[in-house]
mmCIF file as Biopython writes it, N, C-alpha, C and O atoms, coordinates in Angstrom:
data_model
#
loop_
_atom_site.group_PDB
_atom_site.id
_atom_site.type_symbol
_atom_site.label_atom_id
_atom_site.label_alt_id
_atom_site.label_comp_id
_atom_site.label_asym_id
_atom_site.label_entity_id
_atom_site.label_seq_id
_atom_site.pdbx_PDB_ins_code
_atom_site.Cartn_x
_atom_site.Cartn_y
_atom_site.Cartn_z
_atom_site.occupancy
_atom_site.B_iso_or_equiv
_atom_site.auth_seq_id
_atom_site.auth_asym_id
_atom_site.pdbx_PDB_model_num
ATOM 1   N N  . UNK A ? 1  ? 81.014 -37.283 -115.686 1.0 0.0 1  A 1 
ATOM 2   C CA . UNK A ? 1  ? 80.485 -36.744 -114.696 1.0 0.0 1  A 1 
ATOM 3   C C  . UNK A ? 1  ? 78.865 -37.449 -114.646 1.0 0.0 1  A 1 
ATOM 4   O O  . UNK A ? 1  ? 78.093 -37.647 -115.584 1.0 0.0 1  A 1 
ATOM 5   N N  . UNK A ? 2  ? 78.675 -37.767 -112.988 1.0 0.0 2  A 1 
ATOM 6   C CA . UNK A ? 2  ? 77.467 -38.747 -113.286 1.0 0.0 2  A 1 
ATOM 7   C C  . UNK A ? 2  ? 76.006 -37.740 -113.070 1.0 0.0 2  A 1 
ATOM 8   O O  . UNK A ? 2  ? 75.948 -36.725 -112.376 1.0 0.0 2  A 1 
ATOM 9   N N  . UNK A ? 3  ? 75.080 -38.245 -113.735 1.0 0.0 3  A 1 
ATOM 10  C CA . UNK A ? 3  ? 74.000 -37.594 -113.928 1.0 0.0 3  A 1 
ATOM 11  C C  . UNK A ? 3  ? 73.414 -37.258 -112.528 1.0 0.0 3  A 1 
ATOM 12  O O  . UNK A ? 3  ? 73.229 -38.174 -111.727 1.0 0.0 3  A 1 
ATOM 13  N N  . UNK A ? 4  ? 73.082 -35.817 -112.171 1.0 0.0 4  A 1 
ATOM 14  C CA . UNK A ? 4  ? 72.303 -35.582 -110.892 1.0 0.0 4  A 1 
ATOM 15  C C  . UNK A ? 4  ? 70.968 -35.397 -110.963 1.0 0.0 4  A 1 
ATOM 16  O O  . UNK A ? 4  ? 70.497 -34.883 -111.977 1.0 0.0 4  A 1 
ATOM 17  N N  . UNK A ? 5  ? 70.320 -35.704 -110.124 1.0 0.0 5  A 1 
ATOM 18  C CA . UNK A ? 5  ? 68.695 -35.628 -110.261 1.0 0.0 5  A 1 
ATOM 19  C C  . UNK A ? 5  ? 68.451 -34.365 -109.466 1.0 0.0 5  A 1 
ATOM 20  O O  . UNK A ? 5  ? 68.282 -34.419 -108.248 1.0 0.0 5  A 1 
ATOM 21  N N  . UNK A ? 6  ? 68.431 -33.224 -110.143 1.0 0.0 6  A 1 
ATOM 22  C CA . UNK A ? 6  ? 68.083 -31.968 -109.787 1.0 0.0 6  A 1 
ATOM 23  C C  . UNK A ? 6  ? 67.163 -31.337 -110.652 1.0 0.0 6  A 1 
ATOM 24  O O  . UNK A ? 6  ? 66.828 -31.795 -111.744 1.0 0.0 6  A 1 
ATOM 25  N N  . UNK A ? 7  ? 66.598 -29.873 -109.967 1.0 0.0 7  A 1 
ATOM 26  C CA . UNK A ? 7  ? 65.827 -29.214 -110.905 1.0 0.0 7  A 1 
ATOM 27  C C  . UNK A ? 7  ? 66.884 -28.190 -111.803 1.0 0.0 7  A 1 
ATOM 28  O O  . UNK A ? 7  ? 66.385 -27.461 -112.659 1.0 0.0 7  A 1 
ATOM 29  N N  . UNK A ? 8  ? 68.296 -28.176 -111.573 1.0 0.0 8  A 1 
ATOM 30  C CA . UNK A ? 8  ? 69.176 -27.411 -112.020 1.0 0.0 8  A 1 
ATOM 31  C C  . UNK A ? 8  ? 69.545 -28.125 -113.567 1.0 0.0 8  A 1 
ATOM 32  O O  . UNK A ? 8  ? 69.849 -29.312 -113.682 1.0 0.0 8  A 1 
ATOM 33  N N  . UNK A ? 9  ? 69.480 -27.417 -114.413 1.0 0.0 9  A 1 
ATOM 34  C CA . UNK A ? 9  ? 69.770 -27.927 -116.011 1.0 0.0 9  A 1 
ATOM 35  C C  . UNK A ? 9  ? 71.214 -28.521 -115.914 1.0 0.0 9  A 1 
ATOM 36  O O  . UNK A ? 9  ? 72.103 -27.692 -115.718 1.0 0.0 9  A 1 
ATOM 37  N N  . UNK A ? 10 ? 71.601 -29.911 -116.029 1.0 0.0 10 A 1 
ATOM 38  C CA . UNK A ? 10 ? 72.625 -30.267 -116.465 1.0 0.0 10 A 1 
ATOM 39  C C  . UNK A ? 10 ? 73.940 -29.610 -117.276 1.0 0.0 10 A 1 
ATOM 40  O O  . UNK A ? 10 ? 75.112 -29.881 -117.012 1.0 0.0 10 A 1 
ATOM 41  N N  . UNK A ? 11 ? 73.469 -28.654 -118.357 1.0 0.0 11 A 1 
ATOM 42  C CA . UNK A ? 11 ? 74.209 -28.141 -119.213 1.0 0.0 11 A 1 
ATOM 43  C C  . UNK A ? 11 ? 74.672 -26.835 -118.379 1.0 0.0 11 A 1 
ATOM 44  O O  . UNK A ? 11 ? 75.532 -26.216 -119.006 1.0 0.0 11 A 1 
ATOM 45  N N  . UNK A ? 12 ? 74.315 -26.200 -117.047 1.0 0.0 12 A 1 
ATOM 46  C CA . UNK A ? 12 ? 74.643 -25.152 -116.727 1.0 0.0 12 A 1 
ATOM 47  C C  . UNK A ? 12 ? 76.095 -25.206 -115.993 1.0 0.0 12 A 1 
ATOM 48  O O  . UNK A ? 12 ? 76.497 -26.034 -115.175 1.0 0.0 12 A 1 
ATOM 49  N N  . UNK A ? 13 ? 76.751 -24.084 -116.529 1.0 0.0 13 A 1 
ATOM 50  C CA . UNK A ? 13 ? 77.930 -24.064 -116.330 1.0 0.0 13 A 1 
ATOM 51  C C  . UNK A ? 13 ? 78.647 -23.464 -114.906 1.0 0.0 13 A 1 
ATOM 52  O O  . UNK A ? 13 ? 79.686 -23.790 -114.333 1.0 0.0 13 A 1 
ATOM 53  N N  . UNK A ? 14 ? 77.753 -22.577 -114.640 1.0 0.0 14 A 1 
ATOM 54  C CA . UNK A ? 14 ? 77.827 -21.842 -113.161 1.0 0.0 14 A 1 
ATOM 55  C C  . UNK A ? 14 ? 76.390 -21.967 -112.387 1.0 0.0 14 A 1 
ATOM 56  O O  . UNK A ? 14 ? 75.275 -21.855 -112.898 1.0 0.0 14 A 1 
ATOM 57  N N  . UNK A ? 15 ? 76.738 -22.248 -110.921 1.0 0.0 15 A 1 
ATOM 58  C CA . UNK A ? 15 ? 75.502 -22.411 -110.124 1.0 0.0 15 A 1 
ATOM 59  C C  . UNK A ? 15 ? 75.628 -21.040 -109.489 1.0 0.0 15 A 1 
ATOM 60  O O  . UNK A ? 15 ? 76.700 -20.465 -109.302 1.0 0.0 15 A 1 
ATOM 61  N N  . UNK A ? 16 ? 74.229 -20.495 -109.124 1.0 0.0 16 A 1 
ATOM 62  C CA . UNK A ? 16 ? 74.132 -19.457 -108.154 1.0 0.0 16 A 1 
ATOM 63  C C  . UNK A ? 16 ? 73.842 -19.922 -106.790 1.0 0.0 16 A 1 
ATOM 64  O O  . UNK A ? 16 ? 73.702 -21.105 -106.478 1.0 0.0 16 A 1 
ATOM 65  N N  . UNK A ? 17 ? 73.743 -18.662 -105.801 1.0 0.0 17 A 1 
ATOM 66  C CA . UNK A ? 17 ? 73.654 -19.073 -104.332 1.0 0.0 17 A 1 
ATOM 67  C C  . UNK A ? 17 ? 72.320 -19.903 -104.423 1.0 0.0 17 A 1 
ATOM 68  O O  . UNK A ? 17 ? 72.238 -21.015 -103.902 1.0 0.0 17 A 1 
ATOM 69  N N  . UNK A ? 18 ? 71.172 -19.259 -105.175 1.0 0.0 18 A 1 
ATOM 70  C CA . UNK A ? 18 ? 69.641 -20.025 -105.237 1.0 0.0 18 A 1 
ATOM 71  C C  . UNK A ? 18 ? 69.903 -21.761 -105.566 1.0 0.0 18 A 1 
ATOM 72  O O  . UNK A ? 18 ? 69.325 -22.642 -104.929 1.0 0.0 18 A 1 
ATOM 73  N N  . UNK A ? 19 ? 70.841 -22.011 -106.629 1.0 0.0 19 A 1 
ATOM 74  C CA . UNK A ? 19 ? 71.021 -23.162 -107.058 1.0 0.0 19 A 1 
ATOM 75  C C  . UNK A ? 19 ? 71.766 -24.026 -105.830 1.0 0.0 19 A 1 
ATOM 76  O O  . UNK A ? 19 ? 71.485 -25.147 -105.404 1.0 0.0 19 A 1 
ATOM 77  N N  . UNK A ? 20 ? 72.473 -23.402 -105.552 1.0 0.0 20 A 1 
ATOM 78  C CA . UNK A ? 20 ? 73.395 -24.141 -104.264 1.0 0.0 20 A 1 
ATOM 79  C C  . UNK A ? 20 ? 72.512 -24.456 -103.232 1.0 0.0 20 A 1 
ATOM 80  O O  . UNK A ? 20 ? 72.430 -25.630 -102.872 1.0 0.0 20 A 1 
ATOM 81  N N  . UNK A ? 21 ? 71.875 -23.639 -102.730 1.0 0.0 21 A 1 
ATOM 82  C CA . UNK A ? 21 ? 70.493 -23.601 -101.588 1.0 0.0 21 A 1 
ATOM 83  C C  . UNK A ? 21 ? 69.795 -24.686 -101.746 1.0 0.0 21 A 1 
ATOM 84  O O  . UNK A ? 21 ? 69.883 -25.622 -100.951 1.0 0.0 21 A 1 
ATOM 85  N N  . UNK A ? 22 ? 68.932 -24.702 -102.905 1.0 0.0 22 A 1 
ATOM 86  C CA . UNK A ? 22 ? 68.378 -25.901 -103.491 1.0 0.0 22 A 1 
ATOM 87  C C  . UNK A ? 22 ? 69.019 -27.325 -103.532 1.0 0.0 22 A 1 
ATOM 88  O O  . UNK A ? 22 ? 68.453 -28.330 -103.102 1.0 0.0 22 A 1 
ATOM 89  N N  . UNK A ? 23 ? 70.151 -27.303 -104.047 1.0 0.0 23 A 1 
ATOM 90  C CA . UNK A ? 23 ? 70.560 -28.677 -103.879 1.0 0.0 23 A 1 
ATOM 91  C C  . UNK A ? 23 ? 71.167 -29.148 -102.586 1.0 0.0 23 A 1 
ATOM 92  O O  . UNK A ? 23 ? 71.246 -30.348 -102.327 1.0 0.0 23 A 1 
ATOM 93  N N  . UNK A ? 24 ? 71.559 -28.288 -101.843 1.0 0.0 24 A 1 
ATOM 94  C CA . UNK A ? 24 ? 72.169 -28.749 -100.761 1.0 0.0 24 A 1 
ATOM 95  C C  . UNK A ? 24 ? 71.160 -28.633 -99.297  1.0 0.0 24 A 1 
ATOM 96  O O  . UNK A ? 24 ? 71.470 -29.034 -98.175  1.0 0.0 24 A 1 
ATOM 97  N N  . UNK A ? 25 ? 69.884 -27.961 -99.712  1.0 0.0 25 A 1 
ATOM 98  C CA . UNK A ? 25 ? 68.979 -28.000 -98.670  1.0 0.0 25 A 1 
ATOM 99  C C  . UNK A ? 25 ? 69.201 -26.860 -97.522  1.0 0.0 25 A 1 
ATOM 100 O O  . UNK A ? 25 ? 68.771 -27.010 -96.379  1.0 0.0 25 A 1 
ATOM 101 N N  . UNK A ? 26 ? 69.946 -25.661 -97.965  1.0 0.0 26 A 1 
ATOM 102 C CA . UNK A ? 26 ? 70.340 -24.768 -96.972  1.0 0.0 26 A 1 
ATOM 103 C C  . UNK A ? 26 ? 69.843 -23.353 -97.214  1.0 0.0 26 A 1 
ATOM 104 O O  . UNK A ? 26 ? 69.320 -23.061 -98.290  1.0 0.0 26 A 1 
ATOM 105 N N  . UNK A ? 27 ? 69.975 -22.587 -96.368  1.0 0.0 27 A 1 
ATOM 106 C CA . UNK A ? 27 ? 69.698 -21.146 -96.626  1.0 0.0 27 A 1 
ATOM 107 C C  . UNK A ? 27 ? 70.620 -20.409 -97.552  1.0 0.0 27 A 1 
ATOM 108 O O  . UNK A ? 27 ? 71.803 -20.743 -97.619  1.0 0.0 27 A 1 
ATOM 109 N N  . UNK A ? 28 ? 70.077 -19.298 -98.361  1.0 0.0 28 A 1 
ATOM 110 C CA . UNK A ? 28 ? 70.910 -18.534 -99.283  1.0 0.0 28 A 1 
ATOM 111 C C  . UNK A ? 28 ? 72.372 -17.947 -98.822  1.0 0.0 28 A 1 
ATOM 112 O O  . UNK A ? 28 ? 73.443 -17.853 -99.422  1.0 0.0 28 A 1 
ATOM 113 N N  . UNK A ? 29 ? 71.998 -17.630 -97.637  1.0 0.0 29 A 1 
ATOM 114 C CA . UNK A ? 29 ? 73.229 -17.101 -96.942  1.0 0.0 29 A 1 
ATOM 115 C C  . UNK A ? 29 ? 74.381 -18.088 -96.635  1.0 0.0 29 A 1 
ATOM 116 O O  . UNK A ? 29 ? 75.578 -17.872 -96.825  1.0 0.0 29 A 1 
ATOM 117 N N  . UNK A ? 30 ? 73.774 -19.297 -96.087  1.0 0.0 30 A 1 
ATOM 118 C CA . UNK A ? 30 ? 74.920 -20.628 -96.212  1.0 0.0 30 A 1 
ATOM 119 C C  . UNK A ? 30 ? 75.212 -21.030 -97.529  1.0 0.0 30 A 1 
ATOM 120 O O  . UNK A ? 30 ? 76.349 -21.502 -97.550  1.0 0.0 30 A 1 
ATOM 121 N N  . UNK A ? 31 ? 74.685 -21.048 -98.620  1.0 0.0 31 A 1 
ATOM 122 C CA . UNK A ? 31 ? 75.126 -21.224 -100.086 1.0 0.0 31 A 1 
ATOM 123 C C  . UNK A ? 31 ? 76.191 -20.180 -100.201 1.0 0.0 31 A 1 
ATOM 124 O O  . UNK A ? 31 ? 77.338 -20.468 -100.544 1.0 0.0 31 A 1 
ATOM 125 N N  . UNK A ? 32 ? 75.809 -18.981 -99.916  1.0 0.0 32 A 1 
ATOM 126 C CA . UNK A ? 32 ? 76.856 -17.936 -100.267 1.0 0.0 32 A 1 
ATOM 127 C C  . UNK A ? 32 ? 78.246 -18.055 -99.658  1.0 0.0 32 A 1 
ATOM 128 O O  . UNK A ? 32 ? 79.244 -17.682 -100.274 1.0 0.0 32 A 1 
ATOM 129 N N  . UNK A ? 33 ? 78.302 -18.661 -98.252  1.0 0.0 33 A 1 
ATOM 130 C CA . UNK A ? 33 ? 79.601 -19.127 -97.764  1.0 0.0 33 A 1 
ATOM 131 C C  . UNK A ? 33 ? 80.186 -20.240 -98.432  1.0 0.0 33 A 1 
ATOM 132 O O  . UNK A ? 33 ? 81.408 -20.261 -98.574  1.0 0.0 33 A 1 
ATOM 133 N N  . UNK A ? 34 ? 79.472 -21.173 -98.864  1.0 0.0 34 A 1 
ATOM 134 C CA . UNK A ? 34 ? 79.987 -22.418 -99.311  1.0 0.0 34 A 1 
ATOM 135 C C  . UNK A ? 34 ? 80.532 -21.846 -100.729 1.0 0.0 34 A 1 
ATOM 136 O O  . UNK A ? 34 ? 81.644 -22.251 -101.066 1.0 0.0 34 A 1 
ATOM 137 N N  . UNK A ? 35 ? 79.862 -20.949 -101.585 1.0 0.0 35 A 1 
ATOM 138 C CA . UNK A ? 35 ? 80.346 -20.404 -102.640 1.0 0.0 35 A 1 
ATOM 139 C C  . UNK A ? 35 ? 81.508 -19.933 -102.696 1.0 0.0 35 A 1 
ATOM 140 O O  . UNK A ? 35 ? 82.375 -20.238 -103.516 1.0 0.0 35 A 1 
ATOM 141 N N  . UNK A ? 36 ? 81.607 -18.929 -101.560 1.0 0.0 36 A 1 
ATOM 142 C CA . UNK A ? 36 ? 83.111 -18.098 -101.218 1.0 0.0 36 A 1 
ATOM 143 C C  . UNK A ? 36 ? 83.870 -19.292 -100.881 1.0 0.0 36 A 1 
ATOM 144 O O  . UNK A ? 36 ? 84.880 -19.306 -101.584 1.0 0.0 36 A 1 
ATOM 145 N N  . UNK A ? 37 ? 83.825 -20.184 -100.198 1.0 0.0 37 A 1 
ATOM 146 C CA . UNK A ? 37 ? 84.928 -20.972 -99.702  1.0 0.0 37 A 1 
ATOM 147 C C  . UNK A ? 37 ? 85.502 -21.822 -101.209 1.0 0.0 37 A 1 
ATOM 148 O O  . UNK A ? 37 ? 86.708 -21.864 -101.455 1.0 0.0 37 A 1 
ATOM 149 N N  . UNK A ? 38 ? 84.566 -22.404 -102.049 1.0 0.0 38 A 1 
ATOM 150 C CA . UNK A ? 38 ? 84.837 -22.932 -103.109 1.0 0.0 38 A 1 
ATOM 151 C C  . UNK A ? 38 ? 85.483 -21.979 -104.076 1.0 0.0 38 A 1 
ATOM 152 O O  . UNK A ? 38 ? 86.290 -22.451 -104.878 1.0 0.0 38 A 1 
ATOM 153 N N  . UNK A ? 39 ? 85.214 -20.662 -104.092 1.0 0.0 39 A 1 
ATOM 154 C CA . UNK A ? 39 ? 85.855 -19.754 -105.089 1.0 0.0 39 A 1 
ATOM 155 C C  . UNK A ? 39 ? 87.353 -19.397 -104.375 1.0 0.0 39 A 1 
ATOM 156 O O  . UNK A ? 39 ? 88.329 -19.008 -105.017 1.0 0.0 39 A 1 
ATOM 157 N N  . UNK A ? 40 ? 87.326 -19.585 -103.099 1.0 0.0 40 A 1 
ATOM 158 C CA . UNK A ? 40 ? 88.573 -18.932 -102.393 1.0 0.0 40 A 1 
ATOM 159 C C  . UNK A ? 40 ? 89.668 -19.979 -103.014 1.0 0.0 40 A 1 
ATOM 160 O O  . UNK A ? 40 ? 90.716 -19.624 -103.554 1.0 0.0 40 A 1 
ATOM 161 N N  . UNK A ? 41 ? 89.232 -21.353 -102.837 1.0 0.0 41 A 1 
ATOM 162 C CA . UNK A ? 41 ? 89.994 -22.532 -103.428 1.0 0.0 41 A 1 
ATOM 163 C C  . UNK A ? 41 ? 90.622 -22.407 -104.871 1.0 0.0 41 A 1 
ATOM 164 O O  . UNK A ? 41 ? 91.807 -22.586 -105.153 1.0 0.0 41 A 1 
ATOM 165 N N  . UNK A ? 42 ? 89.550 -22.047 -105.769 1.0 0.0 42 A 1 
ATOM 166 C CA . UNK A ? 42 ? 89.789 -21.991 -106.997 1.0 0.0 42 A 1 
ATOM 167 C C  . UNK A ? 42 ? 90.936 -20.963 -107.132 1.0 0.0 42 A 1 
ATOM 168 O O  . UNK A ? 42 ? 92.021 -21.268 -107.626 1.0 0.0 42 A 1 
ATOM 169 N N  . UNK A ? 43 ? 90.621 -19.649 -106.637 1.0 0.0 43 A 1 
ATOM 170 C CA . UNK A ? 43 ? 91.471 -18.334 -106.455 1.0 0.0 43 A 1 
ATOM 171 C C  . UNK A ? 43 ? 93.132 -18.879 -106.119 1.0 0.0 43 A 1 
ATOM 172 O O  . UNK A ? 43 ? 94.160 -18.487 -106.670 1.0 0.0 43 A 1 
ATOM 173 N N  . UNK A ? 44 ? 93.009 -19.744 -105.201 1.0 0.0 44 A 1 
ATOM 174 C CA . UNK A ? 44 ? 94.362 -20.244 -104.717 1.0 0.0 44 A 1 
ATOM 175 C C  . UNK A ? 44 ? 95.131 -20.849 -105.658 1.0 0.0 44 A 1 
ATOM 176 O O  . UNK A ? 44 ? 96.359 -20.786 -105.729 1.0 0.0 44 A 1 
ATOM 177 N N  . UNK A ? 45 ? 94.154 -21.629 -106.614 1.0 0.0 45 A 1 
ATOM 178 C CA . UNK A ? 45 ? 95.063 -22.431 -107.761 1.0 0.0 45 A 1 
ATOM 179 C C  . UNK A ? 45 ? 95.010 -21.635 -108.827 1.0 0.0 45 A 1 
ATOM 180 O O  . UNK A ? 45 ? 95.200 -22.136 -109.935 1.0 0.0 45 A 1 
ATOM 181 N N  . UNK A ? 46 ? 94.754 -20.311 -108.703 1.0 0.0 46 A 1 
ATOM 182 C CA . UNK A ? 46 ? 95.289 -19.353 -109.996 1.0 0.0 46 A 1 
ATOM 183 C C  . UNK A ? 46 ? 93.673 -19.172 -111.100 1.0 0.0 46 A 1 
ATOM 184 O O  . UNK A ? 46 ? 93.727 -18.565 -112.169 1.0 0.0 46 A 1 
ATOM 185 N N  . UNK A ? 47 ? 92.673 -19.661 -110.700 1.0 0.0 47 A 1 
ATOM 186 C CA . UNK A ? 47 ? 91.466 -19.793 -111.468 1.0 0.0 47 A 1 
ATOM 187 C C  . UNK A ? 47 ? 90.606 -18.640 -111.366 1.0 0.0 47 A 1 
ATOM 188 O O  . UNK A ? 47 ? 90.179 -18.396 -110.237 1.0 0.0 47 A 1 
ATOM 189 N N  . UNK A ? 48 ? 90.315 -17.996 -112.167 1.0 0.0 48 A 1 
ATOM 190 C CA . UNK A ? 48 ? 89.658 -16.746 -112.314 1.0 0.0 48 A 1 
ATOM 191 C C  . UNK A ? 48 ? 88.201 -17.137 -111.775 1.0 0.0 48 A 1 
ATOM 192 O O  . UNK A ? 48 ? 87.768 -18.151 -112.324 1.0 0.0 48 A 1 
ATOM 193 N N  . UNK A ? 49 ? 87.371 -16.581 -110.855 1.0 0.0 49 A 1 
ATOM 194 C CA . UNK A ? 49 ? 86.003 -16.807 -110.397 1.0 0.0 49 A 1 
ATOM 195 C C  . UNK A ? 49 ? 84.955 -15.625 -110.591 1.0 0.0 49 A 1 
ATOM 196 O O  . UNK A ? 49 ? 85.269 -14.528 -111.052 1.0 0.0 49 A 1 
ATOM 197 N N  . UNK A ? 50 ? 83.909 -15.915 -110.258 1.0 0.0 50 A 1 
ATOM 198 C CA . UNK A ? 50 ? 82.827 -14.629 -110.178 1.0 0.0 50 A 1 
ATOM 199 C C  . UNK A ? 50 ? 82.270 -14.986 -109.006 1.0 0.0 50 A 1 
ATOM 200 O O  . UNK A ? 50 ? 81.980 -16.102 -108.575 1.0 0.0 50 A 1 
ATOM 201 N N  . UNK A ? 51 ? 82.110 -13.505 -108.364 1.0 0.0 51 A 1 
ATOM 202 C CA . UNK A ? 51 ? 81.451 -13.611 -107.167 1.0 0.0 51 A 1 
ATOM 203 C C  . UNK A ? 51 ? 80.220 -14.052 -107.005 1.0 0.0 51 A 1 
ATOM 204 O O  . UNK A ? 51 ? 79.463 -13.430 -107.749 1.0 0.0 51 A 1 
ATOM 205 N N  . UNK A ? 52 ? 79.667 -14.860 -106.356 1.0 0.0 52 A 1 
ATOM 206 C CA . UNK A ? 52 ? 78.389 -15.122 -105.748 1.0 0.0 52 A 1 
ATOM 207 C C  . UNK A ? 52 ? 77.890 -16.326 -106.861 1.0 0.0 52 A 1 
ATOM 208 O O  . UNK A ? 52 ? 76.785 -16.868 -106.818 1.0 0.0 52 A 1 
ATOM 209 N N  . UNK A ? 53 ? 78.971 -16.622 -107.877 1.0 0.0 53 A 1 
ATOM 210 C CA . UNK A ? 53 ? 78.761 -17.972 -108.492 1.0 0.0 53 A 1 
ATOM 211 C C  . UNK A ? 53 ? 79.844 -19.169 -108.487 1.0 0.0 53 A 1 
ATOM 212 O O  . UNK A ? 53 ? 81.023 -18.974 -108.193 1.0 0.0 53 A 1 
ATOM 213 N N  . UNK A ? 54 ? 79.392 -20.248 -108.793 1.0 0.0 54 A 1 
ATOM 214 C CA . UNK A ? 54 ? 80.590 -21.320 -108.542 1.0 0.0 54 A 1 
ATOM 215 C C  . UNK A ? 54 ? 80.594 -22.108 -109.802 1.0 0.0 54 A 1 
ATOM 216 O O  . UNK A ? 54 ? 79.523 -22.353 -110.359 1.0 0.0 54 A 1 
ATOM 217 N N  . UNK A ? 55 ? 81.721 -22.520 -110.288 1.0 0.0 55 A 1 
ATOM 218 C CA . UNK A ? 55 ? 81.564 -23.698 -111.532 1.0 0.0 55 A 1 
ATOM 219 C C  . UNK A ? 55 ? 80.877 -24.664 -110.956 1.0 0.0 55 A 1 
ATOM 220 O O  . UNK A ? 55 ? 81.157 -25.083 -109.833 1.0 0.0 55 A 1 
ATOM 221 N N  . UNK A ? 56 ? 79.831 -25.143 -111.730 1.0 0.0 56 A 1 
ATOM 222 C CA . UNK A ? 56 ? 79.153 -26.300 -111.674 1.0 0.0 56 A 1 
ATOM 223 C C  . UNK A ? 56 ? 80.041 -27.490 -111.345 1.0 0.0 56 A 1 
ATOM 224 O O  . UNK A ? 56 ? 80.045 -28.101 -110.276 1.0 0.0 56 A 1 
ATOM 225 N N  . UNK A ? 57 ? 80.742 -27.715 -112.342 1.0 0.0 57 A 1 
ATOM 226 C CA . UNK A ? 57 ? 81.857 -28.905 -112.309 1.0 0.0 57 A 1 
ATOM 227 C C  . UNK A ? 57 ? 82.482 -28.862 -111.072 1.0 0.0 57 A 1 
ATOM 228 O O  . UNK A ? 57 ? 82.431 -29.860 -110.353 1.0 0.0 57 A 1 
ATOM 229 N N  . UNK A ? 58 ? 83.090 -27.816 -110.696 1.0 0.0 58 A 1 
ATOM 230 C CA . UNK A ? 58 ? 83.941 -27.715 -109.520 1.0 0.0 58 A 1 
ATOM 231 C C  . UNK A ? 58 ? 82.981 -28.212 -107.877 1.0 0.0 58 A 1 
ATOM 232 O O  . UNK A ? 58 ? 83.318 -28.899 -106.913 1.0 0.0 58 A 1 
ATOM 233 N N  . UNK A ? 59 ? 81.817 -27.526 -108.190 1.0 0.0 59 A 1 
ATOM 234 C CA . UNK A ? 59 ? 80.819 -27.604 -106.982 1.0 0.0 59 A 1 
ATOM 235 C C  . UNK A ? 59 ? 80.710 -29.187 -107.093 1.0 0.0 59 A 1 
ATOM 236 O O  . UNK A ? 59 ? 81.378 -29.789 -106.253 1.0 0.0 59 A 1 
ATOM 237 N N  . UNK A ? 60 ? 80.157 -29.775 -107.770 1.0 0.0 60 A 1 
ATOM 238 C CA . UNK A ? 60 ? 79.902 -31.155 -107.954 1.0 0.0 60 A 1 
ATOM 239 C C  . UNK A ? 60 ? 80.920 -32.318 -107.608 1.0 0.0 60 A 1 
ATOM 240 O O  . UNK A ? 60 ? 80.653 -33.414 -107.116 1.0 0.0 60 A 1 
ATOM 241 N N  . UNK A ? 61 ? 82.227 -31.779 -108.010 1.0 0.0 61 A 1 
ATOM 242 C CA . UNK A ? 61 ? 83.408 -32.558 -107.662 1.0 0.0 61 A 1 
ATOM 243 C C  . UNK A ? 61 ? 83.747 -32.549 -105.962 1.0 0.0 61 A 1 
ATOM 244 O O  . UNK A ? 61 ? 84.278 -33.479 -105.353 1.0 0.0 61 A 1 
ATOM 245 N N  . UNK A ? 62 ? 83.339 -31.379 -105.437 1.0 0.0 62 A 1 
ATOM 246 C CA . UNK A ? 62 ? 83.573 -31.261 -104.110 1.0 0.0 62 A 1 
ATOM 247 C C  . UNK A ? 62 ? 82.568 -31.184 -103.248 1.0 0.0 62 A 1 
ATOM 248 O O  . UNK A ? 62 ? 82.728 -30.538 -102.213 1.0 0.0 62 A 1 
ATOM 249 N N  . UNK A ? 63 ? 81.577 -31.711 -103.470 1.0 0.0 63 A 1 
ATOM 250 C CA . UNK A ? 63 ? 80.447 -31.908 -102.693 1.0 0.0 63 A 1 
ATOM 251 C C  . UNK A ? 63 ? 79.940 -33.291 -102.822 1.0 0.0 63 A 1 
ATOM 252 O O  . UNK A ? 63 ? 80.121 -33.846 -103.906 1.0 0.0 63 A 1 
ATOM 253 N N  . UNK A ? 64 ? 79.348 -33.914 -101.901 1.0 0.0 64 A 1 
ATOM 254 C CA . UNK A ? 64 ? 78.492 -35.546 -101.815 1.0 0.0 64 A 1 
ATOM 255 C C  . UNK A ? 64 ? 77.175 -35.011 -102.101 1.0 0.0 64 A 1 
ATOM 256 O O  . UNK A ? 64 ? 76.449 -34.448 -101.281 1.0 0.0 64 A 1 
ATOM 257 N N  . UNK A ? 65 ? 76.904 -35.240 -103.396 1.0 0.0 65 A 1 
ATOM 258 C CA . UNK A ? 65 ? 75.520 -35.206 -103.938 1.0 0.0 65 A 1 
ATOM 259 C C  . UNK A ? 65 ? 75.262 -36.543 -104.880 1.0 0.0 65 A 1 
ATOM 260 O O  . UNK A ? 65 ? 74.173 -36.712 -105.428 1.0 0.0 65 A 1 
#
């Protein structure tokens, strides 16, 4: 995984809506919608998710940062 220049620690396994909002420069409500969409994809693949948080690995794999 490529190194990302953000204020978010590289070893953080899950990102919160605040983290996503900062990374993408969007509002927290938009960040929650993005997290829900990513978590819905993970649920369809049979993965366990946590509401309001998204796997950092999955987030970075599915966004252009």
